[in-house]
N, C-alpha and C positions, 0 to 999 in steps of 0.2 A: 427451407429451414434458415434461421439466422445464423449467421457466421459468429463463431466464437471469438472473443476479443479478449487480449492480454494486455493491461495496462501496467506499464513499469514507472515506478515513482522513485526517482533518483534524487529528490531535492530535499533538503532539511525543511522542518516545517516553518522557519522563519526566515529563510534565505530570499525570500521573493514570493511572488505570487504562485510558482509553479506548482507547490504542494496542495495548496487550495484548488487549483484548477485541475489537478489531476482527480481529486477526490469528486470535484463536480462533475467531470466526465463520466467517472464511474457510476455516480449516483443517477446521472440522467439515463445512461445505458441501462442501469437496472431499473428505472421505470418504465422502459420500453421492453422489459423482458429478455433483453440481450443476455446470452451465456457470457459472464465477464469474470476473469480473475484479476488481481490486483497483486502485482510483485514488488515488494519494498526492496530497493538495492542501493548500495552505496550509502549517501547521508540520507537517503530516504528512511533509512531503519529508524532514524531519530523521530520520525512522525509517531512511531510506535511506542515510545516511551511514557509510562504513566506518570501522573503527578506534574505535567508541565505547567507553569505558571505565564501563560502569553500575556496577561495583563500587566506584568510588571515592564513589559517592553511595548505597551499599548498595542496589542495584538489581538485578534479574535481567536477564540480557542478551536482548533480542528477537531478536538475530542469528540464532539457532539456530531460532526459528519462521519468520523471513524465508527461511532457506535451505531449510526444510521445505515451502514452498510449491509448488515444480515436483513434489515427490513425491506432492502430494496433488493434482496434475492442474491447479494455479492456475499458469498460464504467461502469462495476459493480465495483465501488469503496466504500468501507465501512471503518469507523473507530469506535473504542469502545468509547462509551460515557465516561465511568470509566476511560480510559486511558488518553483522553483528560482533564478531571477534576482534576486527580491527578498530571497533569503536568502543570497545569494553563493555558490551551489553551482553546480557542474559536473556533466555525466555522469559524468566520470571519478573524482568522489569518491564515487561511489554503489556500494554493495556488490552491488547485483543488476542485471541488464541490464533495463531499463525502457523503454518507448515512451514519449518525451517529446512532449507535445501542445501545440500553441497553442490559443487560445480556440476557434478553428473546429473543430479537431480534438476539443476536449472537447465541444463541443454535439454532433457528429457520435457521439461515443463514448456519450453519454447515451441518445440514440435507439437505439443498438443494443441496449440491454439491456432485458428486459421489468420488471425492478424495480431500484430504485436504493435503498440504503440508508446513511446519511451518518451517522458517530459523529465 
């Protein structure tokens, strides 16, 4: 049986390659039917904001990668409540349905997965 993997994305979408690489890892794992969860933490929650315009800073849109997650079997998506609140974001501002977790929920989530990767 495949080990479950939680990928923690902590980088803003345009702060460098980490956000795109995180999504690429998740999609690759999903293509091989690995049980994967994706947690958006700290500035990583900015990846979920709807209506971004990356072309204005000559970047590629991560939105297509995010929308492809369910197609690759990655439906366990989470966001940290405190990360959203610290950045003035609400669930309504997000482009994907995610389960928003408080600190207790985050601790329980980490215990659910066999392996955790943070990028």
